[in-house]
MARLODREN-68793 format. One record per residue (C-alpha): residue in one letter; x, y, z. Coordinates in steps of 0.2 Angstrom, whole numbers, plus 5000, padded with zeros to 4 digits. Layout:
BEGIN
aXYZ ...
//
This chain:
BEGIN
d498349365115 g498549405133 e498449595130 y497149635117 l495549555111 y495249525092 g493749505081 v493449495063 d492649645054 s492249595036 t493949575028 y495049625043 i495549575060 a495149715072 q496149745088 i495049795104 d495649875120 p494849765134 e494949905146 s493950035136 g493149915124 q493650025110 v494349965093 t496150025091 g496950075075 v497749905071 r496849815057 i497649645050 p497049595033 t496349415031 g496249395013 l494449335015 n492849425011 p491949405022 c492949325036 y491749255049 c492849145061 i494349185071 t495449095085 w497149125092 d498649005093 a499749075107 e501148945105 d501548995087 e500749175088 l499549145074 f497749195070 w496749055062 v495349125051 s493949065039 s492349105031 v490848975031 a491548855018 t493248925014 d494948845019 i495548885036 y497149005036 g498449035049 i499049215047 d500349315057 r500149485064 e500549565047 g499249465038 n500449345030 r499749175027 v500949055034 s499848895036 s498248825029 v496948685031 n496048635015 n494148625018 d493748495004 r491948525008 r492148445025 f491648605035 r490248725036 m490948835050 s490148955061 g491548965073 i493348895076 a494348875092 w496148825097 f496448695110 e498248685114 d498048535126 d497148415114 p497948245117 d497948195099 g498748355092 y497148405084 k497148575091 l496048665078 y494148645082 t492648695071 i490848705074 n489648675060 n487748705058 l487048555049 r485348475047 d484948285047 d483948195034 d482348245043 g482748425043 n483248435061 s484648555066 f486148505075 i487948565078 r489448455073 l491048475082 i492548425072 k494348445077 v495748455064 n497648425064 p498348585058 e499948495052 d499148375040 g497348435039 d496648265045 a494948285054 i493948195067 t492148215072 v492048235091 a490248255094 d488548305087 l487748435099 p485848465099 a485148625093 l483348685096 e482348745081 g482848915075 e484448925085 r486148925077 s487948915084 g489049065083 g490849085090 c491648955101 s493048945113 f493948845127 c494148905145 n494948825160 e494148945173 i492448855175 y492948685181 d494348655193 f495048495185 t494548505166 w494348625152 a492648685146 f492048715128 l490948865126 v489748885111 q488849055108 m487049015103 q486049135092 a484149145091 a482949275097 e484149295111 d486049255112 w486749145126 l488149025130 r488148835131 v489548765142 y490148585139 e491348495149 a492848445138 s493448285146 s495248275151 d496248135143 f497148065158 y496647885156 w498447835160 l498247915178 n497047865191 v497047965207 e496047915223 p495248005232 l494848155222 e494148245237 g494048235256 y494048325273 l495448345285 a495348405303 p496748495311 d498348385313 e497648245302 d498448165287 m497748085271 d498547965259 i498247995241 s498647855229 m499147865211 e499047725198 f499947735182 s499547635166 t500647625151 g499647505141 d499047615126 l500447745127 e501847775115 a503647725120 n504947855122 e503747985126 t503448095141 y501648115148 r501148255160 a499748295171 y499348425185 m498548405201 q497748555209 i497348545227 s496048675233 h496048715251 n495448835265 t497148865273 p497949035276 v499048995261 e498349095246 g497849005230 p497848825226 l499248705227 w499948625211 i500848465209 d501748425193 i501548245188 v502748175175 m502847995168 n504247945156 v503847785146 t505347685141 e505547575125 a506347435134 d504947385146 h503547505141 g503447545159 v503647695170 s505447745172 s506247805188 e506947985188 a508747905189 d508347815172 v508047975163 p509348105159 l508848265167 e508848425156 y509048605163 g507548725159 l505748775161 t504648635157 s502848705159 v501848855164 y500048795169 p498748855166 n499248975152 p498449095150 f498149105169 n497049205181 a497949255196 a498549085202 g499648965192 a501148855193 v502948855185 s503848685183 f505648665179 t507048535180 l508848555186 d510148425179 r511248465195 a511048545212 t511448725210 s510948905215 v509548975204 a508449125202 l506649105195 t505949275191 v504549355181 h504749505170 d503549615159 l503949645141 t505049795144 g506149685155 r505649755172 q505649625185 v503949605193 a504149455204 v505449335212 l504749155213 a506249065219 d508049125223 g509349005231 y510148835231 m509048695225 s509248505222 s509348425205 g507648355199 a505948425195 h505248575204 t503548665204 v503348845211 s501648935213 v501349095204 d500249235212 g499849365198 s498349445208 g499349615209 w499849615191 s499049695176 s498349585162 g499649555149 t501049445143 y502549415155 l504149315153 v504649185166 r506549175167 l507549035175 s509449065178 d510848975186 g512149105182 s512749025166 r511148965158 v509449045155 s507748975151 i506349085146 r504449055143 k503049165140 i501549175152 a499949265149 l498849345163 l497049365159 k495849445172 
//
């Protein structure tokens, strides 16, 4: 959750101090016996838990069941994972150890919409004889431009399999994706937008990360926002879309040292963009001064911070917008 690790211990969720590796005194009941699978939904602050063939339950920090997904004999789970960036809203992923008609083992990856329980098979992954999948997770610290899906494999020895989870940015094409610039040179980067298969009256967002070897610490982040209008199903200009004041995104979240905070201003004004720990202590000033209306993106350098949850605060003197950000090292 940005501060502690959690694992299932029979019928309870056990809290683990990542610094010492020791189990704390916090034990959250799951209502399952045994409970095998666990994942964390940071947006709603819910644990999702299950056994092999049970329903999947969303529980709060007190152990109250606040949501559930019926199994209906669809899943035989060895692990579950939460993917906040799933383009279809099917954020709950399950891995299932199965055998085909010839008795060969394979792993079926199924994603589930936690709102209505609808499920889609994503892929059938190969498994060697005698190996089974265990836990699974998503991670954005392996590849620069996409998420990775990690599966713990169990056999005589345990290891991780890493799969590239494709980014669903089919509406955006960027060229070139890499290049070399000598001192005092320029390069043009083109972006092509396509709205053919997109829903009208929706906002679509992507992020461009530019890695470099300049003295500026950390990568550069560019926030790409496309608003699709119903009138022409095309890309609207910024002038066509009413601007709203507030923080729009913190990416990636959780982040490891380097990240980006995006926000919009509905008018030109003086703003302060600051970061605070959960006690309210200010740990960083990201921006402080007069800024024009429109969309803005500011880099975050958390290399000197401790792992944990922080609050990003945007204020123009009369209005405040706050978002949580988690630092994992």
